[in-house]
N, C-alpha and C positions, 0 to 999 in steps of 0.2 A: 504494500500500500504506500501511497505517496502522502507526505505531510502537506498540510494546508499551505505552508510557506513555499514548498517546492512547486506545487501546482500553480500558485499565483506568480511565482518568480518566472517560471517558464512561459506562462501565458503572457506576462508583461513583456518579456524580451522578444517573443515571437508572435505576438498579437493574437494569441488564442488558437490560431488555425495550425496546430501542430500535433504530432504523435508524441504526447508528453512522455510516455514510457520509453519510447525509442530514443528520444533526445536525452532524456535523463541518464539512461544507462551509457550512451555514447560519451556524453560529457564527463561523467564520473570516470569512465575508463581512460579517456584521453588525458584528463587531469592527473590520474594516478601514474600513467606512463610518463607524463611530462616531469613529474617529480624525480624520475630516474636521472634526469639531467644533472641532479645534484650529487650523484654518486661519484666519489673520488676516482674510482677505477674507470669511469666512463670517459671516452674522449669528448672533447668539446663538440657539442652537436646542437641540433635544433629540432623542433617539431612544427610542422606546418598543418594548420587546420583548414582543410579544403571544404569549407561549407559545413552544413549541419548533417546532411544525410550520409556523406562519406567522409570519414576522417583519414586523411592521407598523412602517415607519419614518415618523415624523411629520416636519414640515417641516425640510428641510435646505437646499434651495434655495427658489426662489419657488414658492408654491402647495403642494399636497399631492402627495407622491410615495409611492405604496404599492408595496412590493416583495415579490415572492415568489421564493424561492430553491429550485431543483429540481435533483435529481441523477438520473443514469441511467447505466447501463453502455453504452448504445447511443443513437444519435441518435433523436429523436422523429419520429413521423409526425404529420400534421395533427390527427387526433382526440385525440392526447395533450395538445394545447393546451386541451382542453375544460375541465379542472378549474381552471387558473389564470384562464382567461377568464371562466368563470362567477363565480369569486370577485371578479374586478374589476367585473363588471356588478353584482353584489350590493352592492359597496362604493358604487357610484354611486347605487344606489337608497337606500342607508342615509343618505348625506350629502345627497342631492338635488341634487348638483352633478356636473359632469364633472371627474374627478380624473385625475392623471397616474399612470401605472403603469410598473413595471419588472419584467421577468422575467429572472432571472439563472440560468444553468445551468452545470454543470461539464463540458459536452460540446458539441461543434460541432453546429450546426444543419444540417438538410437544406436544400437550395437552395429548396425550396418555402416553408419557414418563413421563411427569410431574405427572400425576395421579399415575403411577406405583410406584413412589418413595415418594408420598405424604402421610403424616400421616392421612390426612383427607379422603382419598379414601375409599369407602365402601369395605368390604371384598369380596363381590360378584364380583364387578367390577375389583378388583385387581386380583382375582382368574382367571377371564377371560383373563386378560392381560398376566398373567403368563403362562396360557395355550397357548396363541398365540406365546409367545416367545419360548416355548418348541418345537413348530413345526418348528422352524428355523433350517436349515440344520446343521450349526456348532454345535449347542447344541445336536442335534440328533446324530451326528457323535461321539461326546464325551460321549454320554449316560448320560447326566446330568439329575438328578432326580428332581422332583418338590420340594422335601424337601431341597436339596442343593441350588436350585435357590431361593426359598423363604427366606432361611436363609440369603443369601448374600444380597438380595434386602432389607430385613429388616434392615441390618446393613450398608447400603450404602446411602450416601448423594450425591446429584447431584447439581452442581453449574455452572452457565453460567456467563461469564464475557468477557471483551475485553482486547486486549493488551494495548491499551491506558489507560484504567482504571487501569491496573496493574502498568503501568509506573508512573502514577500520584500518586497512593497509595504508591509505593516504594519511590518516592521522598519525600513524606510527612513523611514516617517512618524514612528516613535518617535525616531529619531535626529534628524530635521530639525525636527519640531514639538514634541517633548517633551524634547529635549536629553538623551536617553539615550545613554551611551557605546556605540559600536558593539560593544565586547566584551561588554556587558551586555544588548544588545537581545534576544538569544534567551531568556535566563532571565526577563527582564522580560515578554516576550511570553507565555511559558508561564504565568507567574504571573497576568498579566492575563486570559489565556484562562480559567484556572480560576475567577477571580472573575466573569468574564463568564457562565460557566455558571450560577453562583448567581443572577446578575441575571436570566438568562433564565427560570429557574424562578419567580422572584419577579414576572416581567412588569414589571420596573422601567423607569422613564423615566430615561434617562441624560443628564446634561448635562456640559459642559466641567468644571464644579466636581468632579464625581465622578472624572473622570480624574486631575485634579491631586491630589485627596485620596488616591487610590490610589497615585500616585507617591510622595507623602510617606510613607505607611505602609510602602511597599515598602522604601525606603531606611532608615527608622527600624528596621525589623525586621532588615534586612540588617546594620546596625551591631550590633544586639543579638546576632545570631548570631555575628558575628565576635568580639565581646567574650567570649561564652561559650567559643568555641573556644580563646581565648587562655588561659583558666584552667580550663576544664572537662574537660580530657583525663583519662582514667581513669575517668570516670563513664559516658560514653555514646560509642559509636562508630557510624559508618556501617558497615553490614554489608559485608564484603568477600567476594565470591564467587569469589575466585581458586582454581583447582583445587589440591587438597591434594597435597603431595609424599609423604605417607605413607598411601596408600589402604588398606594392609593393616590399619591401626589400626581401621578401621571394623568389619571382620569379627572382630577379636580382642577385642571387648567393651570397647574404649576409648571415650572420650567422642566423640560425633558432632560433627564440626566443619563449618563452612559449606562448606569446600572438598570435603568428602565428598559433600555434596549436589550441588555443582556438577559433580562427576564422575559423578553418577548412580548411586552405589553402593547407595543405598537402594532398596527396593521401594516404589513409590507405593501407599499405602493409600487407595485411591480412596473407599471408603465413609466414612472419617473425614475426608478432605479435603473431601468434599462437605458433611459435617455442619458443619465449620468455616465453609464458605462460606455455608451457610444461617444460621448464627448471626450472621455479619457483615451479613447482609441485614436483621437485626432490631435489632442493637445494635453498638456499636463496641468492645466488650470481650468477648473469649473467653478463658476460663480452662480449660486442660487439666489435669485433676487425676487422679492415679492413683499407685499404688505404683511404686517404682523398677523399671526393667527392662522397662517396658511400651512403650517407644518414644515417650515424650512429646516429648522434644527433637527427635528425628528427624522426627516428624510436624510439629512447629511449624516447623522449618527448611525442610522440603519445601514447606509451605504458603507461607511467606514467599518462597521462590525462585520458585514457580509463579505466585503471585497478586499479589505486591507489586511496585511499581516499585523497581528495584534502587538507583536514585540517591538515593531518599529513604526507605530502610529503615534503621532504627537498632536497635542492641542495647544495652540498659542493662547496664552492668558492675557498678556499685555505687551504692547510694543508702542510706547508713547514717545520715544525719541529715536533719532537716527542711530545713536549709540546702541540702543536696544536692538534695532534692526540688524546692525552689524554683528552683534554678539550672537543673536539667534541664527543669522545666515551662516556664520562661520561654523557654528555647531552642526547645523543641518548638512552643510557641505562636507564637513569632516566625516560624518556618518555615511554620506553617500559615497565618498571617496574610499571608504572601507569596503564598498560594494554592497551595502545593506539597502534593502528595499524601503526607502523612507517615504512616508506619506504624512501630510500635515493638514489638520483641520483648523480653520479660522472661523469660529462660529460667532455670529452677531457682531459684525463690524461696527465700531463706534469710536469715540475719541480716545478710549484707552487702547485701541489697536490702530490708531490713526496712521502709523507708518508701516502697516502690513505690506503695502505695495512695494516698499523698498526691499523687503525680504524676497518677494517674488522676482524683482529685477535682479537682485544679487545672486539668486539661485538659478537664473536662466541658464540653460545649457547643462544643468544637472538633472539626472533622472529622478526628480522629486515631484510627486503629485500634490497639488494644493486643491482642497475643497473648501469653498468660502460661502458663508451665508450672510445676507445683508438685507435690511429693509431698503427700499428704493431710495429714500432721501439720504440715508447714511452713506450709501455707495457713491452718490453724487458728491458728497463732501470729501470722502477719503479714498475713492477708488481709482485714482489714476495710476496705471501700471506701465505707462509708456508703450513701447513697441512689442511687448511680450504677447505671444499668441495665447488667446483665451477664448472661452465660449460661455455664454449665459444660458441658464435654465430658469424659466419663469413658470413654476408649477401653479396650477389653479385647481380649485375644488369644485367639481360639478356634480350634478344629480347622479350620474352613473357611478362615480367614485363613492358617493355617499351610500349607494345601495351595496356596493362591494364591502365597504367598511362595516355597515350595519350587519350584513350577513355573516361576516367573519367574527364580529364580537358576539353575535347571537349564538354561534356555535360554541363560544367560550362561556356562555351564560352570563355575559356582562351587560346585557340590555335590561334597563329598568322596566318593571312590570307596567308602569303607566304609559310607556312609549308605544304608540300604535304601530307605526312602520317608519321606514326611512324617509318616504316622501313627506309625511306629516312633520317629522323633525326638520327636514331640509327647508320646508316653507316657514316653519316656526322661527328659525334663526334669523330670518330677514335678510337684508342686503347691507353691505357686501357679504357674500357667503364666507363664513369663517370656520375653518376646520376645527379649531380648538373649541369653539362654541358648540358645534355639532356633536363632538365626542362627549363633551360635558353633559349635554342635554340627554343623549340616548343612554348614557350610563348612570346618570344621577337623577334623571326624571324631572329636572327643572332647569330653567335658564341660569347661566352663571351669575348674572347680576341679581337674580332672585335669591340665590343661596347667600351671596355676599351681603345683601341687604339684611337678611335674617341675622347673620352673624354680627353685623354692626349694631343692629337694634338691640341685641342681647347685651353687648358691651355698654351701650348707653343706658339700658334698663338698670344695670348694676352701678351706674354713676361712675364709670371708670374713665373720667374725662382726660386724665393724663395719658391713658393708653390711646384714646382717640387722637389727641394732639401729637403723640409720638408717631402714630401711623400716618397722619397727614404729612409730617415732615419727612419721614423716611421714604414714603412712597413717592412724594413729589420729587425729592432729590434723585431717587432711582429712575423715575420716569424721564428726568432731564439728563440721564446717563452720567450723573455725578454722585454716586452713593456716599452716604455719611460714614465716616470713620467712627467706629464704636468708642474709641478713646476720647474723641472730641465730645461725644455726647455725655459720657460718664463724668468728665471733668468740667462740664458746662456750669454756668452760674446757677442753674436751677437745682440747688443742692437738696431741696426738700422732696425731690422726685426720685424714687428708686428705679432708675432705668434698667438696672440689671434684672430686677424682677419682671419688669415690663417686657424686656427682650426675651427672657425665659418663657413667658406666657404666650408670646406671639411667634416665637421661633418655630419654623416648620409648618406654620398655619398661614400666616400673612407675610412673613419675612424669613430670610435665611442669612447666615453669616458666612463670609468667605474672605479669608486673608484680612481680618479686622474690619471689613466693610459690611454694612447692612444693606441687603438687597431685597426688593420686592420680587415676586415671581414673574410670570409671563407678562409682557407688555399689555396684552388685552385684559388680563385679570387686574393689573394695576390701574388701567384706565377706568374700569368699572368701580374699583374701590375708591379712587380719587373723587369720582363724581358723587358716589354715595357719601363719602366723608365730608364733602363740602356742601351737601344739601342743608338748607336752613342755616348756613354759615356764611361768613363774609367770603369774598373772592379768594381764589388760590394765591393771588398776589400777596395777601396778608400772610399766608403760610410761608411764602417765599421769603418775606422780610424776617420772619421768625427763624428761618432755616439757614440763612446765608452764613451766619457765624459758625455753623457746624460743617461747612464745606471746606475742603482743602483749598488753600489760597490759589494754587495753580488751576483749580477747576472752577473757581467762582465765575469767570467770564462765560464758560460753557453752561453752567447752571442757569445763569440769568438769560443768556441768549436763547436757550432751549425752552424757556417758559412759554414762548409763543405757540408751542405745540400742545400745551396743556388745555383741554377743553374748558371754556369759561374764563380763562385768564384774561385780565384787563390791565394793560400796561399803564393806563392812567391812574388806576388804583395804586399801583406800585409807586408811581412818581409822587402822588399826593401824600402817601403815608411814609415815605422814606425819612421824613423829619423826625419820626419817633425813634429811629435807630441811629440818626446822624451822629450823635455824640459818642456812640460806641463803635463808630466805623473808622477804620484806619485808611490811609491814603491808597494802599494797594486795593482794598475792597472798593473804595470810591471809583477807582479806575475800572474795576470789574463792572460796576454799575454803568459807567459811560459806554464801555464796549458792549455789554449785554443789551442795553436799551437800544443802542444803534442797530444791532442785529435784529432785534424785535421789530423795529420800525421798518427796516428793509424787507423783512419777511411779510409784514402786514401789507406793504406796498405791492409785493408780488401776489399775495392772496387776492387783493382787490382786483388785480388785472390778470388773474390766472387764465381766464377764458381767452383773452386776446393772445397771451403768450402761447397757449395750447394751439389755437387756430393757426398762428404763424408757424409754429413748429411742425404741425401736421402737413402744412402746405409746402414748406420750404426746408424742412429738416433743421439740424442743429446750427447750421451756418447762420441762420437768421438771428440767433441769440447774440452773436457778436455785434450785429448792427443795433439791436435793441439795447444791449448793455452799454454800448458806446454812447448812444443818445441819452440814456437815463443813468449815467454815472452819478453817484451821490455828490461828487465834488464839482464837476464841470462837464457840460454837454459837449460831445464830439459828434458832429453831423457827418456821417459817412454816406448818407443817402444822396447828397448833392453831387458826389463824385460819379454816381451812376444814374443820373436823372433820366437818361435816354433809354434805360433798360426797363421793359414793361414789368418784369418780376420785381425789380427794386421799387418801382412806383407803387406796386400793389403792397409790398412790405411796408413802405412809408405810410400808406393809407391806414394799414393796420396799426402802425405805431402811433398814429394820430388819435387812435381810439383809447390809448392808455389814459387812465384817470390819475392826475397828479394830485395827491393829497399829502398828508403828513408822511415824512420818511424818516430815516434813521437820525440825521442831524437835527431835524425839527424836534423829534422826541427827546433827544439829548439836550437840546436847548430848553425845552420845557422843564426837564429835570433840573438842570443847572439853575435856571431862573426861579424855580419853585422851592428850592431847598438851600438853605445856608449851610455851608460846610467849611470848617476851620481846620487849617493845618499849619504846621511850623516848618520853616526852612532849617535844614541842618545838613551836615556833610553826608549823612547816610541816605537821604531821600531825594537828592538833587535830580537823579535820573527819573524818578517817579514824577516829580514836579514838572520836569521837562515834558513828559507825556501829557500831563494835565494841560499845560500851556498849548500843546499841539491841538488838543481837543477844543480849547477855548478859541483858538485862531479860526478853525473851520466853523465853529458855531457862530462867531461874529460875522464871518464872511457870508454864510448861507442863511442863517436864521432871520 
């Protein structure tokens, strides 16, 4: 039997359309013989790999030895010798000399074949066997003569062995001839096998020098990998497929975890898995893009579980700087250079993974697969990968897939008794159709927002106002992709609140902890909760003002800028009420407000004119955005339309641009903020750069406002 790694490794190298058993045995045999180049008593030689189907081994001992390696599930009969014997005869004709041959098989030979190649077989018996072979159709068709056949048989050795025997012998040779430690022989052999596959495709001639060079690179890259693991924790992890201890989370609309996939809780979306496989047949980068709730993460995790080697599958957790991207890239490249089948998952692209594209660019040219998931808007922010070849997959959830999922979960007795059928549930979830909502409804018997409303009502009924306030802050911060550090919360000024107890009571129900940060679960679930938590309460902008001090300084501009995506958020409420926290706001946070409010204003400008932008994009593709952006720059208009006034398409684009509604934009909102709120700061040697940034903002406000 073949291991999962071997099957995937061979399919990856030879695109799936191969006789895996045959290539596997041939490569292991060729690798084993290649290691004989290290024998001190052997003359300096080489081995040439003539493609995959026929391995042509040039001088290793005296003279020429040509080897064919064959596999079969059953012992051969005489006529099955026809193909290799014809090949050997053809080789003699090509060289004009009598060559030596070797036929290696992974099965025991019948007695008749053993006798044919035995030196102890009587002449009469051998003559009869030769006569029987000459009657075989392939030899008759080629008009092979008895003399030709007898000459080849006389110069051919036949050998039977097994793949496992070859592996054990190769590991012994690595230890004895290449001075590899016994504990590292297996991983070295795997790495060498991977490289050997590349050499086979290249039909490379291998010498002793190539083997020693590979050993040097192997240990250099091994050291590089160890160095990264010493300081790179928190950036990238090997994926752990341990079964999850909280399987119910999957059906309750919480974030899909690797352990959920290991338990088989998801329904395999075969259509989309096959499309991902097709993409990886053409490129090494597949990006799954769609709105939240469409099952992107679950689909990506299921693909990784089904198709990737688990030992060398990685998930990137953070890549916030160019330095991070370099560190991760070097680590991945070092593993790839070891010959290991490296695959990388980048799930949920956001600002904490904002430099993921640098990793892809750095690893271009290496056999590393990248599977990426992203909401549409996040990919537009962070997704520029340059000239690297990639393909997008945009999965959608339709009625037919709903029926398949329903039927599958029904077989597992996961459907709630109150659910009538898949069509009823599909209509009930409304539009846009959201996979996470559908699964929650059919397994729990109610809509996700109904369940969450019940839970929040229970908290309010018990007068747990501190818990409500905690959830508002934590979920708002996480929805803005800037989760709160638990240490900031615990040491905050509200000393009368036992946050540790609140975290304990909400953990694994509403929130979860990861690397000292408090996260909400799935974006769709968080959106419902934020809406429920702010019912009969002031605007989310008030929660934002109460939360800003708990956000990491570097993340505050992102937090404020992303508030525009929160349902019900009102920027004017934020501006009007800043005065209540102004005396507790430092200069760096003040700058974060300027930057964040500017972004909100620009986003609101786009939303007001989204239909015009969409119409222009649909008619003229993305090139039109350059013209629009130039005309509507927040600082100064650049009219490119006048340069092409004679072109009909440009005139039509200009007519569309004239439909844009000019209202308050980024600098106007920043101006409102500055003029509405008094903010005091002191000049000193430590904040001159920050004051310079404030002056830059004031310059543009005065110029534009």
